[in-house]
C-alpha positions as CSV (number, residue, x, y, z in Angstrom):
1,M,0.0,0.0,0.0
2,A,1.4,3.3,-1.1
3,A,1.3,6.3,1.3
4,P,-1.4,8.8,0.6
5,T,1.2,11.4,0.2
6,S,2.8,9.5,-2.7
7,H,-0.5,9.6,-4.6
8,R,-0.8,13.3,-4.0
9,V,2.8,13.9,-5.1
10,T,2.2,11.8,-8.2
11,A,-0.9,13.9,-9.0
12,V,1.0,17.2,-8.7
13,A,4.1,15.9,-10.6
14,T,1.9,14.6,-13.4
15,A,0.0,18.0,-13.7
16,A,3.4,19.8,-13.6
17,L,4.7,17.6,-16.4
18,D,1.6,18.4,-18.4
19,G,2.3,22.1,-18.0
20,L,6.0,21.6,-18.8
21,V,5.2,19.9,-22.0
22,V,3.0,22.6,-23.4
23,G,4.8,25.5,-21.8
24,G,8.2,24.2,-22.8
25,A,7.2,23.7,-26.4
26,E,6.1,27.4,-26.5
27,A,9.2,28.6,-24.6
28,A,11.4,26.8,-27.1
29,L,10.4,29.2,-29.7
30,E,12.7,31.8,-28.1
31,L,15.6,29.6,-29.3
32,P,16.8,29.9,-32.9
33,P,15.0,27.6,-35.3
34,R,16.8,24.3,-36.2
35,S,19.3,25.0,-33.4
36,W,20.9,22.4,-31.2
37,A,19.6,24.3,-28.1
38,R,16.0,24.0,-29.3
39,A,16.5,20.3,-30.2
40,R,17.9,19.7,-26.7
41,L,14.9,21.3,-25.1
42,Y,12.5,19.2,-27.2
43,L,14.6,16.0,-26.3
44,A,14.4,16.9,-22.6
45,I,10.6,17.3,-22.8
46,S,10.3,14.0,-24.7
47,A,12.6,12.2,-22.1
48,A,10.5,13.6,-19.2
49,V,7.3,12.3,-20.9
50,A,8.9,8.9,-21.6
51,A,10.1,8.6,-18.0
52,E,6.7,9.4,-16.6
53,T,5.1,6.9,-18.9
54,V,7.6,4.1,-17.8
55,L,7.1,5.0,-14.1
56,R,3.4,4.8,-14.5
57,E,3.7,1.3,-16.0
58,V,6.1,-0.1,-13.5
59,P,3.4,-2.2,-11.7
60,A,2.3,-3.7,-14.9
61,L,5.9,-4.5,-15.9
62,R,6.4,-6.2,-12.5
63,R,3.4,-8.4,-13.1
64,V,4.7,-9.4,-16.5
65,L,8.1,-10.2,-15.1
66,R,6.5,-12.4,-12.4
67,G,4.5,-14.3,-15.1
68,L,1.2,-12.9,-13.9
69,P,-1.5,-11.8,-16.4
70,A,-1.9,-8.1,-17.0
71,L,-4.6,-6.3,-15.1
72,P,-7.3,-4.6,-17.2
73,D,-7.1,-0.9,-17.6
74,D,-9.1,1.1,-15.0
75,P,-11.8,3.1,-16.8
76,R,-11.2,6.0,-14.4
77,D,-7.5,6.0,-15.4
78,R,-8.4,6.0,-19.1
79,A,-10.8,8.9,-18.5
80,A,-8.1,10.8,-16.7
81,R,-5.7,10.3,-19.5
82,L,-8.3,11.3,-22.1
83,H,-8.9,14.5,-20.1
84,Q,-5.2,15.1,-20.0
85,A,-4.8,14.6,-23.7
86,L,-7.7,16.9,-24.5
87,V,-6.6,19.7,-22.2
88,T,-2.9,19.6,-23.2
89,T,-3.9,19.5,-26.9
90,G,-6.4,22.3,-26.4
91,W,-3.9,24.6,-24.7
92,G,-1.3,23.7,-27.3
93,L,-3.7,24.7,-30.1
94,V,-4.7,27.9,-28.3
95,V,-1.1,29.1,-27.8
96,T,-0.3,28.1,-31.4
97,V,-3.1,30.3,-32.7
98,V,-2.4,33.3,-30.6
99,D,1.4,32.9,-30.5
100,G,2.4,35.2,-33.4
101,P,0.1,38.2,-32.8
102,L,0.5,38.0,-29.0
103,A,4.3,37.7,-29.2
104,R,4.5,40.7,-31.5
105,S,2.2,42.7,-29.2
106,L,4.3,41.8,-26.1
107,R,7.5,42.7,-28.0
108,R,6.1,46.2,-28.8
109,R,5.3,46.6,-25.1
110,G,8.9,45.9,-24.2
111,V,8.9,42.2,-23.3
112,T,12.2,40.8,-24.5
113,H,11.3,37.2,-24.3
114,P,7.6,36.9,-25.2
115,H,7.6,33.2,-26.1
116,L,9.1,32.4,-22.7
117,L,6.4,34.5,-21.0
118,L,3.7,32.8,-23.1
119,G,5.3,29.4,-22.3
120,V,5.2,30.0,-18.5
121,A,1.6,31.3,-18.8
122,V,0.3,28.4,-20.9
123,G,2.2,25.9,-18.9
124,A,0.7,27.1,-15.7
125,A,-2.8,27.1,-17.2
126,T,-2.3,23.6,-18.5
127,A,-1.1,22.3,-15.2
128,A,-3.9,24.1,-13.4
129,S,-6.4,22.6,-15.8
130,T,-5.2,19.0,-15.4
131,L,-4.4,19.0,-11.6
132,P,-8.1,18.6,-10.5
133,V,-8.5,15.3,-12.5
134,W,-5.2,13.9,-11.2
135,W,-6.1,15.0,-7.7
136,R,-9.4,13.2,-7.9
137,R,-7.7,10.0,-9.2
138,A,-5.2,10.2,-6.3
139,T,-8.1,10.6,-3.8
140,A,-9.9,7.6,-5.4
141,R,-6.7,5.5,-5.2
142,I,-6.2,6.4,-1.6
143,E,-9.7,5.3,-0.8
144,E,-9.4,2.1,-2.8
145,E,-6.2,1.2,-0.8
146,R,-8.0,1.9,2.5
147,V,-10.9,-0.3,1.6
148,T,-8.5,-3.0,0.3
149,A,-6.4,-2.8,3.5
150,G,-9.6,-3.1,5.6
151,L,-10.7,-6.2,3.6
152,D,-7.2,-7.7,4.0
153,D,-7.4,-7.2,7.8
154,E,-10.9,-8.8,7.9
155,L,-9.7,-11.8,5.9
156,A,-6.6,-12.2,8.1
157,E,-8.9,-12.2,11.2
158,L,-11.2,-14.8,9.6
159,L,-8.3,-17.0,8.7
160,E,-6.9,-16.6,12.2
161,Q,-10.2,-17.6,13.7
162,M,-10.5,-20.6,11.4
163,T,-7.0,-21.9,12.5
164,D,-7.7,-21.5,16.2
């Protein structure tokens, strides 16, 4: 059983990664096109997403290595991932549409790094938009683990009574 704090930390980290992906892609526009610096930033974002995906799948990988069958996908996890995909895509599309005119407007007002500012803003908005769904999933997982622990305790008591 994982500690409730670990579920909460995972929720916040996942939402932060959502913001990092969208905001980082926008902020990368500050770097010269086709530059190694921009490519490194995109590679770092991709590596962070890949690492989060692998970490999320560690329990399934452990089951496979033990020769156990895979557990079916939880519909609530699928719904959370769908929400994440729609929100991150939506914010990405919004910033893509407003990027040019808004960046020019910010430059005229004296902002030296408008894409960085837009990246921070859209990243924060993305993270804030996905955090509630990840927080609800963390809460549900915590409750599921409490119920499971209670059932495990009841079963242990019954088995103990049967052996006495």
